[in-house]
N, C-alpha and C positions, 0 to 999 in steps of 0.2 A: 503493499500499500504505499503509494506516494504522499510525501506532506503536503497537505493543502496551502497554498499561498497564503502569507499573512492578512493581504487584504480581503480574502474570501472567506476568513474566519467567521463564523456565525456567533451572532450574540446570544445571550441567555434566552432572553423573550423570542426569539426567532425559532431556536431549537425547542423551547418549552410548549409552544403553541399546540395543542390537540394531544400533549403526552399522557393525558388522563383519560383517553377514551375508553380504554379498557380496564379502567381502574374498578375494584369493587365498589358497590354502592355504599352511600354514607349512612352511618347507624345514627339515631336520634337518641342522645343520652338525657333527655330532659328529666330533672328532678333527680338525677343521681348526685351524690355528693361522696366523695372519695379524698383521703388524707394519704399522701405518699412520703413517707420518710426515706430520704436518700442516705447513701452510706457515709456522707461527711456531716451529717446530723441535720442538714437542710429539710425543712417540711413543705411540701406543696399541698395546700388546702383548695381542692377543686370542688367547685359547685357548678353544675350545668344548668344554666337558667332555662335554656330552650335549646332547640334543635341547632342554632347556629351562635349562641353565646354563653360563654363561660366565665366564671370569676376563678382568679387564681391568687390566693392570698390577697384577696381583698380587690385586686385590679382586674375589670372587665375587658375582655378581649374576646375576638372572635374565635371559633374553633371548628375544626371537622373532624370525623371519627368514622372509622372502619372497623367492622367486627371481621378480623382477619382469620379467626376461628371462632366457634361459638363462645369460647371463654376467654378470648385474647382478642384486646382492643388496641388499635394504633390510633392516638389523639395528637393532632398537631394544633398549636395555639400561635398562628401567624400574628404576631403583637402589632396592634395599632397604637399600643400605649406606649411602645419605644420603638424608634424608627431602626430598622436594620437587624431585628432580631426575631427570632423564633423558639418556641419550646415544644418538644415532641416528647410524648409520654407513651409508653407501652405497658400494659398492665394485664394480669390475669386474674379473673375472678375465681378461678380453681385454687391456684397455688399461692396467690396474693402477693406474687413477686413483680417486680416493676423494673423499668428502665428508663432514663430520662437524657435527652440530648437538649443542649443550648447551643444554637447556631447564632453567630454574630458577625455582620459584616464590619471589617476594621475601616477606620478613619480614612486610610491612605494606603496606596499600594507599596510593598515592601517586597525588594528584588528577592528572588528565589522563595518566598512564602506566600501562600494562598492568602487571599484577600479575607474570604471567609474563614473564621475559626470555629471550632467544635469542641465542647467540653461534655463528658459522658459520666453517668452515675448509674449504679444499681440501686434497687431500693425495695421497699415493702409497703403494702398498703394496709389500711386499718380495718380491712373488711374480714379479717381471720388470721390464723396463724399460719406464718410463711412454711410452705412445703417444698420438696424438690430441690434441685440443684441452683444455687445463686446465679444469676446472670453474671458473665465474665468476658473478657477479652477471649477470643477464639482464634486458632489457627486451621480450623477445619475445613476453610474454602480454599486453603492454599493449594494450588495444581490444578482446580477445578476451571473448566471452561463451558460458560452458558451464552445462549441468546435469549434475548429479553425483547417481545413484542408488545408496544405500548399502544399502538393504532395502526390502521392500514398503512400509514406513512411514516412509522418508528420502529425500525428494527437495529439494535445494537448487539454486538458481541463483547462480553466480558472475560478476562483471564486473569484469574486471582494469583498474583506473582509471589506475594510474601505477606506477612502480617502488616505492613505499611503501604503496600504500592498494589494497584493493579492495573490493568492495560484494557482500553476499549477502542473500538471502531464502530462507526456508523455504517451500516449496511444498506439501509434504506432511510431516505428523509433529507431533510435541508442540509444536515451536516455529512451527508454521504461522501467519503473518501478522506473524512477527518478522523484523526485517532490520536490518542496521547498516553501516557503512563502518569496516573496523579496519585495522590496522597489517599490513602483508605484505611478505615477502622472496621473491624467486624467484631461484634459481641455475639455470643450463642444466649438466646433466651430460654430457650428450652429444646427438646428434642424436635429437630427439623426447622426450628425458626430462628433466622438469624438477622440481628441488625446489621446493615451494611451502608457505611456512609462514606460518601468522597468529596474530597476539596479541590477544586481545579486550579492549575497555575495560570494558564493562559487567560481565562475569564473569571469575573468575581462570581462564583456560584458554587454552592455546596448541597449536599442532598442528605436525606436520611430516608431509608427504606428499610421495611421488614420482609424479607425473603422467606416464603413458606416453601421449603425444598423437601417437603413430605409428599403427601397424595395431591394436595391442591396445585402445587407448582404456580403459585401466584406471588405478586410482588406488589406492595402498597407503599407509596413514597411522598416525599414533598421535596422543593427546591426552595432555596432563599439565595437572591442574588441581585446584581445590578444590571438593568436593561441597558440596551444600547445608548439610551440618553442618559444614563446615569441615575435612574431611579431604583430604589430597592423594591423588589416584587417578590411576591409567595407565589409559587404555583403548585398544584397537586398533580400526582404522577400515579401510574400503576399499570399492570399488565400480566402477561404470562410469560413463565420461564421454560426453555427449552434446553436441557441439559446436553451437551455435546460430548462430555467426556471428562477424564481427569487424568493427570500423571503424578507419579511419586517420584521426587528428588531422591536418587540413589545413594549418595555420598553427603556432602555439605548440604546441611538444610537451609533455607532461604530464612533472613531473620524475620 
């Protein structure tokens, strides 16, 4: 694959248009209240006012939620209370385990550093005693190669190279011919469910995904980034996963 000329590199808002076509339907959490205690002692007190608005620690913001499995919810709060920030929470109503990701657009570009940063926490909810394995960073995806179909016009390939990097290329869509190797983070939430996040170098964008690599082979995600005219923007995403295979490194293992 030849590298696309710099002047033809697509902006975040150009490639994100329509990328939620195959996303799972939204879930309405109206009336639900949930307190998540994160591993550093921070508490998130969530109250879902209606199908689109939630209060977190007394601050009201929009939200969207997806029931990734019957007992696992992916909830994103694209902050309007703070410019250029988003909070994503994954929680289980069965194990009462949780994950949280805070995505923040930096004030300015720094050479060699993605403009959008992310911070990760595991947690537990107040809905019952926590059971099962605690969510944690995982190397399980290293060596795997998958194709992701987000819409009739969005088809991407991912190769998970290490615990810190993944490679991607666009097979169909406005980014066709584009590809790169970017920073990534993978956490295992529970069997078959992996939080996958990436932070791009070329453009100011980061994403949070929950891959269901079990029977469903579906992924649900969100983006936060800067549009071509410099505005911060939140986008929903989702689609189908098609595993292509995996390799095992024989000697030295990737970091």
